[in-house]
C-alpha positions as CSV (number, residue, x, y, z in Angstrom):
1,X,-22.6,6.4,-23.7
2,X,-19.8,4.1,-24.8
3,X,-20.1,1.2,-27.1
4,X,-18.4,-2.2,-26.8
5,X,-17.5,-4.2,-29.9
6,X,-18.9,-7.7,-30.5
7,X,-15.5,-9.3,-30.1
8,X,-15.1,-7.8,-26.6
9,X,-18.5,-9.1,-25.5
10,X,-17.8,-12.6,-26.9
11,X,-14.4,-12.9,-25.3
12,X,-15.7,-11.4,-22.0
13,X,-18.6,-13.9,-22.0
14,X,-16.2,-16.8,-22.7
15,X,-13.9,-15.7,-19.9
16,X,-16.8,-15.4,-17.5
17,X,-18.1,-18.9,-18.5
18,X,-14.6,-20.3,-18.1
19,X,-14.2,-18.8,-14.6
20,X,-17.6,-20.1,-13.6
21,X,-16.7,-23.6,-14.9
22,X,-13.4,-23.5,-13.0
23,X,-15.2,-22.4,-9.8
24,X,-17.9,-25.1,-10.1
25,X,-16.0,-28.0,-11.5
26,X,-12.5,-27.6,-10.0
27,X,-12.4,-25.2,-7.1
28,X,-15.6,-26.1,-5.2
29,X,-15.0,-29.9,-5.2
30,X,-11.4,-29.3,-4.1
31,X,-12.4,-27.1,-1.2
32,X,-15.3,-29.4,-0.3
33,X,-13.1,-32.4,0.0
34,X,-11.4,-31.2,3.1
35,X,-12.7,-30.3,6.6
36,X,-9.9,-28.2,8.1
37,X,-9.5,-24.6,7.2
38,X,-5.8,-24.9,6.3
39,X,-6.5,-27.9,4.1
40,X,-9.2,-25.9,2.3
41,X,-6.9,-23.0,1.9
42,X,-4.2,-25.2,0.5
43,X,-6.6,-26.8,-2.0
44,X,-7.8,-23.4,-3.1
45,X,-4.2,-22.2,-3.6
46,X,-3.2,-25.3,-5.6
47,X,-6.3,-25.0,-7.7
48,X,-5.4,-21.4,-8.5
49,X,-1.8,-22.5,-9.4
50,X,-3.4,-25.0,-11.8
51,X,-5.6,-22.2,-13.3
52,X,-2.6,-19.9,-13.8
53,X,-0.6,-22.7,-15.4
54,X,-3.5,-23.5,-17.8
55,X,-4.0,-19.9,-18.7
56,X,-0.2,-19.6,-19.3
57,X,-0.2,-22.6,-21.6
58,X,-3.2,-21.4,-23.5
59,X,-1.7,-18.0,-23.9
60,X,1.6,-19.5,-25.1
61,X,-0.2,-21.7,-27.7
62,X,-2.2,-18.7,-28.9
63,X,0.9,-16.5,-29.3
64,X,2.7,-19.3,-31.2
65,X,-0.3,-19.7,-33.5
66,X,-0.4,-15.9,-34.2
67,X,3.4,-15.7,-34.7
68,X,3.6,-18.7,-37.0
69,X,0.2,-18.2,-38.8
70,X,1.8,-17.8,-42.2
71,X,3.5,-21.2,-42.0
72,X,0.4,-22.9,-40.4
73,X,-2.0,-21.5,-43.0
74,X,0.2,-22.9,-45.8
75,X,-0.7,-26.4,-44.6
76,X,-4.4,-25.7,-45.3
77,X,-4.2,-24.2,-48.7
């Protein structure tokens, strides 16, 4: 039997909650707003582009925080 660390469970749960929120709050209303199949497909594709952009921005900000943490922490001490 393998064990999973607490951090992995927390980040996995946060990722799952984020994907469920994206599906329920962004993707479902975007698809439900249209009646034709090609419109629904286009809305889903554009919603996924927005998701990818938001994940990229969040990843970039996270990398910048980790890279510059020494300078950032100096402001708080």
